[in-house]
C-alpha positions in Angstrom: 8.1 2.8 -2.6 8.9 4.1 -5.9 6.7 5.5 -8.7 7.3 6.0 -12.4 6.1 9.1 -14.2 4.8 7.8 -17.7 4.2 9.8 -20.8 0.4 10.5 -21.2 1.0 10.8 -25.0 3.6 10.4 -27.7 5.6 13.5 -28.4 9.0 15.2 -28.0 10.7 16.2 -24.5 11.5 19.9 -24.7 12.2 20.7 -21.3 13.3 18.7 -17.9 12.7 20.9 -15.0 14.3 18.7 -12.4 17.4 16.3 -11.9 18.3 13.4 -10.2 18.4 14.0 -6.5 15.6 16.9 -6.6 13.1 16.8 -4.0 9.6 17.4 -5.5 6.1 18.0 -4.3 2.9 16.3 -5.8 1.5 18.4 -8.8 5.0 20.0 -9.5 5.8 20.4 -13.1 8.7 18.1 -13.8 8.8 17.7 -17.6 7.2 19.5 -20.6 6.4 17.6 -23.8 5.3 18.9 -27.1 2.9 17.0 -29.3 0.9 18.3 -32.2 2.7 21.7 -31.9 1.3 22.1 -28.3 3.3 22.1 -25.1 2.0 19.6 -22.2 3.3 19.8 -18.8 4.0 16.6 -16.8 3.1 17.0 -13.2 4.6 14.7 -10.2 2.1 12.1 -9.1 3.5 12.3 -5.5 6.0 13.9 -3.3 9.4 12.6 -3.2 12.7 12.6 -4.4 13.8 12.0 -8.4 15.9 8.9 -8.2 16.0 8.4 -12.0 15.3 10.1 -15.3 14.9 7.8 -18.4 15.1 10.5 -21.2 16.7 13.7 -22.1 15.7 16.8 -23.8 14.8 16.4 -27.5 14.2 12.6 -27.2 11.0 11.5 -28.9 8.6 9.4 -26.7 5.6 7.2 -27.0 2.6 7.1 -24.8 3.3 5.3 -21.5 7.1 5.5 -21.9 8.6 5.8 -18.4 10.3 9.4 -17.9 11.2 9.5 -14.3 11.2 7.7 -11.3 10.2 9.3 -7.9 10.9 7.5 -4.4 
């Protein structure tokens, strides 16, 4: 079963802490976005492996954009 990590708000990706193939644990910080001059970490919703990263550092994102897939 796979789960997409969605953007909680519009902003800009400033750091991606994982890469495809990374084993991650629930609540691990995987991406940091900047919105309204504040940094907001995005945490993994479950344990698993990163199988896809849809955005790159510097990309502008909208709320609910898929950012990564965890299997």
